[in-house]
C-alpha positions in Angstrom: 25.7 126.7 95.7 25.3 128.8 98.5 22.7 131.6 98.8 25.6 134.6 98.2 26.6 133.0 95.1 22.8 132.9 93.6 22.2 136.3 94.7 25.4 137.7 93.1 25.9 135.6 90.0 28.0 136.8 87.3 26.3 138.7 84.3 26.4 137.0 80.9 29.3 138.4 78.7 26.3 139.3 76.4 25.4 142.2 79.0 28.7 143.9 78.9 28.1 146.1 75.7 24.7 147.3 77.0 25.8 147.9 80.1 28.8 149.8 78.6 26.8 151.7 76.1 24.2 153.0 79.2 27.4 153.9 81.4 28.8 155.8 78.4 25.5 157.5 77.7 25.0 159.0 81.2 28.4 160.1 81.1 27.6 162.0 77.9 24.7 163.6 79.3 26.6 164.7 82.6 28.6 166.2 80.2 25.8 168.1 78.4 24.0 168.8 81.7 27.4 170.0 83.3 28.0 172.0 80.1 24.8 173.9 80.4 24.4 174.7 83.7 27.9 176.1 83.0 26.8 178.3 80.5 23.9 179.3 82.5 21.1 178.0 81.1 17.8 176.4 82.2 16.9 173.2 80.6 13.9 175.2 78.7 16.0 177.7 77.8 18.5 175.1 76.0 16.0 173.0 74.6 14.4 176.1 73.0 17.2 177.8 71.8 18.4 174.1 70.2 15.1 174.1 68.6 14.9 171.1 70.2 11.7 169.5 72.3 12.4 170.1 76.0 11.7 166.1 76.7 14.6 165.5 73.9 17.1 167.3 75.8 15.9 165.6 79.1 16.1 162.6 77.3 19.9 163.3 76.2 20.8 164.6 79.9 19.4 161.4 81.0 21.6 159.1 78.6 20.0 158.8 75.3 22.4 159.5 72.9 21.3 161.8 70.2 21.6 159.9 66.4 22.0 163.3 64.7 25.3 165.2 64.4 23.2 168.5 63.9 21.4 168.0 67.1 25.1 167.8 68.5 25.6 171.1 66.5 22.4 172.6 67.7 23.6 172.0 71.3 26.9 173.3 70.6 25.3 176.6 69.6 22.7 176.9 72.2 25.1 177.1 75.0 27.6 179.0 73.0 30.0 176.3 73.1 32.5 175.1 70.1 31.6 171.9 68.5 35.0 170.7 69.3 33.7 170.7 72.9 30.8 168.3 72.2 32.7 166.2 69.5 35.6 165.4 72.4 32.8 164.7 74.4 31.0 162.3 71.9 34.7 160.7 71.4 35.3 160.3 75.3 32.0 158.5 75.3 31.8 157.0 72.0 30.9 153.3 73.4 27.7 154.9 74.0 26.5 154.8 70.2 26.3 151.6 68.5 29.5 151.0 66.5 31.5 154.3 67.2 29.3 155.6 64.0 30.6 159.0 64.7 34.2 158.5 65.6 35.9 158.8 62.5 33.3 161.3 61.1 33.9 163.4 63.8 37.4 163.4 64.0 37.4 164.8 60.4 35.1 167.7 61.2 36.8 168.8 64.4 40.1 170.4 65.1 40.4 167.9 68.0 43.6 165.8 67.6 43.1 162.2 68.9 46.2 160.2 69.8 44.2 156.9 70.5 43.5 154.7 67.8 40.1 154.4 66.8 
């Protein structure tokens, strides 16, 4: 085996779900960050308006997804966007959550029509 192939050995298949989860979490965090900036809010203002600790909001923007649907509702209210917009972000980034736990419940709570099967 050459040195080059040792340096770039393929990842075992068990790593892919975690890599996907992290990537989707970062995408969700980026979407929240951009939505907050579009709303003209600082991260401190958004956290305060949502009733969240600053560190919690920062963690979400860094890719740690909230596990409570009420957090998502509070974030939507703080940024003055519809819950449907946040729910759509969750559905697009659903790989960030373990096992699509919110895909079906969110689809029931929104007016967003999803054309792809869950």
